[in-house]
C-alpha positions in Angstrom: 108.7 87.0 111.8 105.4 89.2 111.0 105.6 90.9 107.6 105.4 94.6 109.1 108.4 94.1 110.5 110.3 92.9 107.4 109.1 95.5 105.5 110.1 97.7 108.2 113.5 96.9 108.3 114.0 98.0 104.8 115.1 101.7 104.8 113.0 102.5 101.8 109.4 101.4 103.4 110.3 103.2 106.9 111.1 106.1 104.5 107.0 105.8 102.7 105.9 105.9 105.9 107.9 109.1 107.2 106.4 111.0 104.0 103.0 110.3 105.0 103.7 111.3 108.7 102.6 107.2 109.6 104.0 105.9 112.5 105.7 102.0 112.6 103.1 100.8 115.1 100.0 102.7 113.2 100.5 100.3 110.0 98.8 97.1 109.2 98.7 94.7 106.3 95.3 93.6 105.1 94.7 90.2 104.8 98.5 89.6 106.1 96.9 86.2 108.4 95.8 84.4 104.8 98.7 85.7 103.2 101.1 83.4 106.0 99.0 80.6 106.1 100.2 77.2 104.8 97.9 76.6 102.3 99.0 79.6 100.7 102.3 79.2 101.0 102.8 75.6 99.9 105.7 74.5 97.6 106.5 78.2 97.1 110.0 79.7 97.7 109.0 83.2 96.8 105.7 84.7 96.8 104.4 87.9 94.8 100.9 89.0 95.5 98.6 92.1 95.5 98.1 93.6 99.2 96.7 96.9 100.8 98.5 97.9 103.5 96.7 100.5 105.7 98.5 103.7 107.5 96.7 106.0 109.8 98.3 109.4 111.0 96.9 113.1 112.1 94.5 113.8 108.9 93.0 110.4 108.6 94.3 107.0 106.7 96.3 106.4 103.7 95.7 102.9 102.2 98.8 101.5 100.0 98.6 99.8 97.0 101.2 97.2 95.6 102.8 94.0 95.0 104.2 91.9 98.2 107.5 90.5 97.2 108.4 88.2 99.9 111.3 85.6 99.7 110.3 82.7 102.1 114.1 81.1 102.2 115.3 84.2 103.0 112.9 86.0 105.1 113.0 89.0 102.8 110.4 91.4 102.4 110.3 94.4 99.2 105.8 96.1 99.0 106.3 97.8 95.3 103.6 100.5 96.0 101.5 100.7 92.8 99.1 103.7 94.6 97.6 105.1 97.7 94.7 106.8 98.4 93.8 109.0 101.8 90.8 109.5 103.6 89.9 112.3 105.7 89.3 111.7 109.4 85.5 112.6 109.6 84.6 115.3 111.7 81.7 115.4 113.7 79.5 118.2 114.4 79.9 119.5 117.8 76.8 120.1 119.6 75.4 124.2 119.7 
């Protein structure tokens, strides 16, 4: 199961997205493939890693920074938010 799906199964993460008007389909966990690679998970039952989750809403992009707590055997994931930044969508000047 993907980390995104595991996080969305928790109410607190879904509520975080609602607060920023971000749809579930508009989030991306940066470097998720690297986190879930066999080398990274070798000999570990619990992964604790700093990550960035990028979301997009009508105002622009929101990057959430925090710690991912992932229990591999139980397939449980929790995201501990440490901070965020918002980047507005650049508006192109209209041709007059």
